[in-house]
C-alpha positions as CSV (number, residue, x, y, z in Angstrom):
1,X,-70.1,25.5,-120.0
2,X,-68.5,25.1,-123.4
3,X,-70.8,25.7,-126.4
4,X,-70.6,22.1,-127.4
5,X,-72.0,21.0,-124.1
6,X,-74.9,23.4,-124.0
7,X,-78.2,21.7,-124.2
8,X,-80.4,22.5,-127.1
9,X,-84.0,23.5,-126.2
10,X,-86.3,20.5,-126.3
11,X,-88.7,22.5,-128.5
12,X,-86.0,23.5,-131.0
13,X,-87.7,21.5,-133.8
14,X,-91.0,23.2,-133.2
15,X,-89.3,26.6,-133.0
16,X,-87.6,26.0,-136.4
17,X,-90.9,24.9,-137.9
18,X,-92.8,28.0,-136.6
19,X,-90.1,30.4,-137.7
20,X,-90.0,28.8,-141.2
21,X,-93.8,29.0,-141.4
22,X,-93.8,32.7,-140.7
23,X,-91.1,33.2,-143.4
24,X,-93.0,31.0,-145.9
25,X,-96.2,33.0,-145.4
26,X,-94.4,36.3,-145.6
27,X,-92.2,35.6,-148.7
28,X,-93.4,32.4,-150.3
29,X,-91.9,28.9,-149.9
30,X,-89.3,29.2,-152.8
31,X,-88.1,32.7,-151.6
32,X,-86.9,31.4,-148.3
33,X,-83.6,29.5,-147.8
34,X,-82.3,27.4,-145.0
35,X,-80.0,30.2,-144.0
36,X,-83.0,32.5,-143.7
37,X,-84.7,30.1,-141.3
38,X,-81.5,29.6,-139.3
39,X,-81.1,33.3,-138.9
40,X,-84.7,33.7,-137.7
41,X,-84.1,31.0,-135.1
42,X,-80.7,32.3,-134.1
43,X,-78.7,29.2,-135.1
44,X,-76.4,28.2,-138.0
45,X,-77.6,26.7,-141.3
46,X,-75.9,23.3,-140.6
47,X,-77.7,23.1,-137.3
48,X,-81.0,23.0,-139.1
49,X,-80.1,19.7,-140.6
50,X,-79.9,18.1,-137.2
51,X,-83.6,18.3,-137.1
52,X,-84.8,18.4,-140.8
53,X,-83.3,16.9,-143.9
54,X,-84.8,19.4,-146.3
55,X,-86.7,22.6,-146.4
56,X,-89.8,20.7,-147.6
57,X,-89.6,18.6,-144.5
58,X,-89.8,21.8,-142.4
59,X,-92.9,22.9,-144.4
60,X,-94.4,19.5,-143.7
61,X,-93.7,19.7,-140.0
62,X,-95.3,23.2,-139.8
63,X,-98.4,22.2,-141.8
64,X,-98.8,19.0,-139.7
65,X,-98.6,21.1,-136.5
66,X,-101.3,23.4,-137.8
67,X,-103.5,20.4,-138.9
68,X,-103.0,18.6,-135.6
69,X,-103.8,21.7,-133.5
70,X,-106.9,22.4,-135.7
71,X,-108.2,18.8,-135.2
72,X,-107.4,18.8,-131.5
73,X,-109.1,22.2,-131.0
74,X,-112.3,20.9,-132.7
75,X,-112.2,17.6,-130.8
76,X,-111.8,19.3,-127.4
77,X,-114.5,21.9,-127.8
78,X,-118.0,21.4,-126.4
79,X,-120.1,21.9,-129.5
80,X,-119.9,24.0,-132.7
81,X,-119.9,27.5,-131.3
82,X,-117.2,26.6,-128.8
83,X,-115.1,25.0,-131.5
84,X,-115.4,28.0,-133.8
85,X,-114.6,30.4,-131.0
86,X,-111.5,28.4,-130.1
87,X,-110.4,28.4,-133.7
88,X,-110.8,32.1,-133.9
89,X,-108.6,32.6,-130.9
90,X,-106.0,30.2,-132.1
91,X,-105.9,31.8,-135.5
92,X,-105.5,35.3,-134.1
93,X,-102.7,33.9,-131.9
94,X,-101.0,32.6,-135.0
95,X,-102.0,35.2,-137.4
96,X,-98.7,35.2,-139.2
97,X,-98.9,31.5,-140.1
98,X,-102.6,30.7,-140.3
99,X,-102.7,30.8,-144.1
100,X,-99.7,28.4,-144.5
101,X,-101.7,25.4,-145.6
102,X,-104.1,27.5,-147.7
103,X,-101.4,28.9,-150.0
104,X,-98.2,27.1,-149.4
105,X,-99.6,23.6,-148.9
106,X,-99.2,22.9,-152.6
107,X,-95.4,22.6,-152.0
108,X,-95.8,19.7,-149.7
109,X,-94.4,16.4,-150.8
110,X,-96.6,13.7,-152.3
111,X,-96.4,11.8,-149.0
112,X,-97.1,14.7,-146.7
113,X,-100.1,16.1,-148.7
114,X,-102.6,13.3,-147.9
115,X,-101.4,13.1,-144.3
116,X,-102.1,16.8,-143.6
117,X,-105.3,16.9,-145.6
118,X,-106.7,13.9,-143.7
119,X,-106.4,15.8,-140.4
120,X,-108.0,18.9,-141.7
121,X,-110.8,17.0,-143.6
122,X,-111.8,14.9,-140.5
123,X,-112.1,18.0,-138.4
124,X,-114.1,19.8,-141.1
125,X,-116.5,16.9,-141.3
126,X,-117.0,17.0,-137.5
127,X,-117.9,20.7,-137.8
128,X,-120.2,20.0,-140.7
129,X,-122.1,17.3,-138.7
130,X,-122.3,19.6,-135.7
131,X,-123.9,22.3,-137.9
132,X,-126.4,19.7,-139.2
133,X,-127.3,18.8,-135.6
134,X,-127.9,22.5,-134.9
135,X,-129.7,23.1,-138.2
136,X,-131.3,19.8,-139.2
137,X,-133.0,21.5,-142.3
138,X,-129.5,21.7,-143.9
139,X,-128.2,19.0,-146.2
140,X,-124.7,17.8,-145.5
141,X,-123.6,19.5,-148.7
142,X,-125.0,22.9,-147.8
143,X,-123.7,22.6,-144.2
144,X,-120.2,21.9,-145.7
145,X,-120.5,25.1,-147.8
146,X,-121.4,27.1,-144.7
147,X,-118.5,25.6,-142.7
148,X,-116.1,26.3,-145.6
149,X,-117.3,29.9,-145.5
150,X,-116.9,30.2,-141.7
151,X,-113.4,28.7,-141.8
152,X,-112.5,31.2,-144.6
153,X,-113.6,34.0,-142.3
154,X,-111.5,32.6,-139.5
155,X,-108.4,32.5,-141.7
156,X,-109.0,35.9,-143.2
157,X,-106.9,38.0,-140.7
158,X,-103.8,36.2,-142.0
159,X,-104.5,37.6,-145.5
160,X,-104.2,41.3,-144.6
161,X,-102.4,43.7,-142.3
162,X,-105.4,45.8,-141.0
163,X,-104.9,46.6,-137.3
164,X,-107.5,46.0,-134.6
165,X,-107.2,45.3,-130.9
166,X,-107.2,41.7,-130.0
167,X,-110.5,41.8,-128.2
168,X,-112.2,43.8,-131.1
169,X,-110.7,41.4,-133.7
170,X,-112.0,38.4,-131.9
171,X,-115.4,40.0,-131.5
172,X,-115.7,41.0,-135.2
173,X,-114.4,37.6,-136.6
174,X,-116.6,35.6,-134.2
175,X,-119.6,37.6,-135.2
176,X,-118.9,37.1,-138.9
177,X,-118.5,33.3,-138.3
178,X,-121.9,33.1,-136.6
179,X,-123.5,35.2,-139.4
180,X,-122.2,32.8,-142.0
181,X,-123.3,29.7,-140.1
182,X,-126.8,31.1,-139.6
183,X,-127.2,32.1,-143.3
184,X,-130.1,30.8,-145.4
185,X,-128.6,29.7,-148.7
186,X,-130.7,30.2,-151.8
187,X,-131.4,27.2,-154.1
188,X,-128.2,26.5,-156.0
189,X,-129.0,28.1,-159.4
190,X,-126.8,30.3,-161.6
191,X,-123.1,30.2,-162.3
192,X,-120.6,28.3,-160.4
193,X,-116.8,28.5,-160.6
194,X,-115.6,28.0,-164.2
195,X,-113.5,24.8,-164.7
196,X,-110.5,24.7,-167.0
197,X,-111.8,24.1,-170.5
198,X,-109.1,22.9,-173.0
199,X,-111.5,23.3,-176.0
200,X,-112.2,26.9,-175.1
201,X,-108.5,27.6,-174.6
202,X,-107.7,26.2,-178.1
203,X,-109.9,29.0,-179.6
204,X,-107.9,31.8,-178.1
205,X,-105.0,33.6,-179.8
206,X,-101.5,32.3,-178.9
207,X,-100.7,35.1,-176.5
208,X,-103.9,34.6,-174.6
209,X,-103.5,30.8,-174.6
210,X,-100.0,31.3,-173.0
211,X,-101.3,33.7,-170.4
212,X,-104.2,31.5,-169.5
213,X,-102.0,28.4,-169.2
214,X,-99.4,30.3,-167.2
215,X,-102.0,31.5,-164.7
216,X,-103.4,28.1,-164.2
217,X,-100.0,26.5,-163.7
218,X,-98.8,29.2,-161.4
219,X,-101.9,28.6,-159.2
220,X,-101.7,24.8,-159.2
221,X,-97.9,24.4,-158.7
222,X,-96.5,27.8,-157.7
223,X,-94.5,30.2,-159.8
224,X,-91.1,28.6,-159.1
225,X,-92.3,25.1,-160.0
226,X,-93.4,26.1,-163.5
227,X,-91.0,26.4,-166.5
228,X,-91.4,28.0,-169.9
229,X,-91.6,24.5,-171.4
230,X,-94.5,23.6,-169.1
231,X,-96.4,26.7,-170.1
232,X,-95.8,26.1,-173.8
233,X,-96.9,22.5,-173.5
234,X,-100.1,23.4,-171.7
235,X,-100.9,26.0,-174.3
236,X,-100.0,23.6,-177.2
237,X,-97.1,25.9,-178.3
238,X,-93.5,25.1,-178.8
239,X,-91.4,26.3,-175.9
240,X,-89.1,28.4,-178.1
241,X,-92.2,30.2,-179.6
242,X,-93.2,31.4,-176.2
243,X,-90.5,34.0,-176.4
244,X,-92.1,35.5,-179.4
245,X,-94.9,36.8,-177.1
246,X,-93.2,37.1,-173.7
247,X,-89.6,37.9,-172.6
248,X,-89.7,35.2,-170.0
249,X,-91.7,33.7,-167.1
250,X,-91.5,36.9,-165.0
251,X,-93.1,38.8,-167.9
252,X,-96.0,36.3,-167.9
253,X,-96.6,36.7,-164.2
254,X,-96.5,40.5,-164.6
255,X,-99.0,40.3,-167.5
256,X,-101.3,38.2,-165.3
257,X,-101.3,40.9,-162.6
258,X,-101.8,43.7,-165.1
259,X,-104.7,41.7,-166.6
260,X,-106.4,41.1,-163.3
261,X,-105.9,44.7,-162.2
262,X,-107.3,46.0,-165.5
263,X,-110.3,43.8,-165.5
264,X,-111.2,44.5,-161.8
265,X,-110.7,48.3,-162.1
266,X,-112.9,48.4,-165.2
267,X,-115.6,46.3,-163.6
268,X,-115.4,48.3,-160.4
269,X,-115.8,51.6,-162.2
270,X,-118.9,50.3,-164.0
271,X,-120.3,49.0,-160.8
272,X,-120.0,52.4,-159.1
273,X,-121.2,54.5,-162.0
274,X,-124.3,52.4,-162.4
275,X,-125.3,52.8,-158.7
276,X,-127.6,55.6,-157.5
277,X,-127.2,54.9,-153.7
278,X,-124.4,53.7,-151.4
279,X,-126.3,50.4,-150.8
280,X,-126.7,49.8,-154.6
281,X,-123.0,50.6,-155.1
282,X,-122.1,48.0,-152.4
283,X,-124.3,45.4,-154.0
284,X,-122.8,46.1,-157.4
285,X,-119.3,45.8,-156.0
286,X,-120.1,42.5,-154.3
287,X,-121.4,40.9,-157.5
288,X,-118.5,42.4,-159.5
289,X,-115.9,40.8,-157.3
290,X,-117.8,37.5,-157.2
291,X,-118.1,37.3,-161.0
292,X,-114.5,38.3,-161.5
293,X,-113.4,35.5,-159.1
294,X,-115.8,32.8,-160.3
295,X,-115.1,33.5,-164.0
296,X,-111.3,33.1,-163.4
297,X,-110.6,31.4,-160.1
298,X,-107.0,30.7,-161.0
299,X,-106.4,34.4,-162.0
300,X,-108.1,35.5,-158.8
301,X,-105.9,33.2,-156.7
302,X,-102.8,34.6,-158.3
303,X,-104.1,38.1,-157.8
304,X,-105.4,37.6,-154.2
305,X,-102.4,39.2,-152.6
306,X,-103.4,42.5,-154.2
307,X,-107.0,42.3,-152.9
308,X,-106.4,45.2,-150.5
309,X,-106.8,47.5,-153.5
310,X,-110.5,46.8,-153.6
311,X,-112.6,49.7,-152.4
312,X,-113.8,49.2,-148.8
313,X,-114.9,52.7,-148.0
314,X,-118.3,52.4,-149.5
315,X,-119.3,49.9,-146.8
316,X,-119.0,52.7,-144.2
317,X,-121.5,54.8,-146.2
318,X,-124.1,52.0,-145.9
319,X,-123.5,51.5,-142.2
320,X,-121.7,54.4,-140.5
321,X,-122.1,52.9,-137.0
322,X,-119.0,50.6,-137.1
323,X,-115.4,51.8,-136.8
324,X,-113.5,51.7,-140.1
325,X,-111.0,49.1,-138.8
326,X,-113.8,46.7,-137.9
327,X,-115.3,47.2,-141.3
328,X,-112.0,46.5,-143.0
329,X,-111.8,43.2,-141.1
330,X,-115.3,42.3,-142.3
331,X,-114.5,43.3,-145.9
332,X,-111.4,41.1,-145.9
333,X,-113.4,38.2,-144.4
334,X,-115.9,38.6,-147.3
335,X,-113.1,38.6,-149.9
336,X,-111.5,35.5,-148.5
337,X,-114.9,33.7,-148.5
338,X,-115.4,34.4,-152.2
339,X,-111.9,33.4,-153.1
340,X,-112.1,30.1,-151.1
341,X,-115.5,29.2,-152.4
342,X,-114.4,29.8,-156.0
343,X,-111.2,27.7,-155.5
344,X,-113.3,24.8,-153.9
345,X,-115.3,24.4,-157.1
346,X,-118.0,22.7,-154.9
347,X,-121.1,21.4,-156.6
348,X,-123.3,23.5,-154.3
349,X,-121.2,26.7,-154.8
350,X,-122.8,29.4,-157.0
351,X,-122.4,33.1,-157.5
352,X,-125.8,33.7,-155.8
353,X,-124.8,31.7,-152.7
354,X,-121.5,33.4,-152.4
355,X,-123.3,36.8,-152.6
356,X,-125.7,35.7,-149.8
357,X,-122.7,35.0,-147.5
358,X,-121.0,38.3,-148.4
359,X,-124.3,40.1,-147.8
360,X,-124.4,38.5,-144.3
361,X,-120.9,39.5,-143.6
362,X,-121.3,43.1,-144.7
363,X,-124.7,43.7,-143.2
364,X,-126.5,44.2,-146.5
365,X,-130.2,43.5,-146.0
366,X,-132.0,41.2,-148.4
367,X,-133.8,43.1,-151.2
368,X,-137.2,42.2,-149.8
369,X,-136.3,43.8,-146.5
370,X,-135.4,47.2,-147.9
């Protein structure tokens, strides 16, 4: 049969969307071209346009497929535990694309964003209400915080490359989800995520204003969607004056990474030096990372891809009964929970509450049980 008469697979559109999603998650939306997607699928670039008009349309199709499957999985499950178990299995099946909406969703078009968000939000509300039915002592707000934490755990395998057998990964992640949903949240006191404060920014030196503005814009829009003029305007500085402090946009991004690394390394060293036991070291590390993230949620989000540099070995000194690979999965689940809670800026989210969830995930006993 001549090539022109060969039938294209009926699922070609879905195949393109899945291949693109994997590339977007691996490289970032703006670092993937139509030709890259076509090569991954095994077709020509022009053939992509038979199915999608733009790269953004491909992203929307992939995100909508994730949202639809998420909602259908929740709706089909018989109760909260069954829904969470099914979501764990689905996410492990799609580990390479599970974080698509979390990190690349900001590149969706203005029309696609509310459409995708509606599907996710409706399913999350269902899970929240199921948790309240199971634990009637919870307010809807607190139940939503716990569900957010559980979903962060479920998404966490897509944020790292640690290896674990499928059965073991499912067991570890499901156990972490149940621990979060069963957690007793303390009263919401203490510090929550810090909001952007223009007045505080105005007090900073010019270089610091530029760096803080760049980090916020990189997080909100993505690196490629931000220009030097945007950063200068946000910092209240003429665009041409930006180059007095930074050679260009890439230099600003590098400075953000160096700043995050320096702060975290310094705080981590202090946390370890001030500890007299492995358990105290772990407690100190937990609060160090939480404060780092809550004090600068935008900076933490830009830095999150480097989170594997955080020390995880100390966990094994507290509980030596679990294999290192399983511990690494739990540590990454805890890191993802902290990052997502800080980004949510929820009214019921505080450092103390984040610490409670991390303690549950890492098996750190409450202080009154020591």
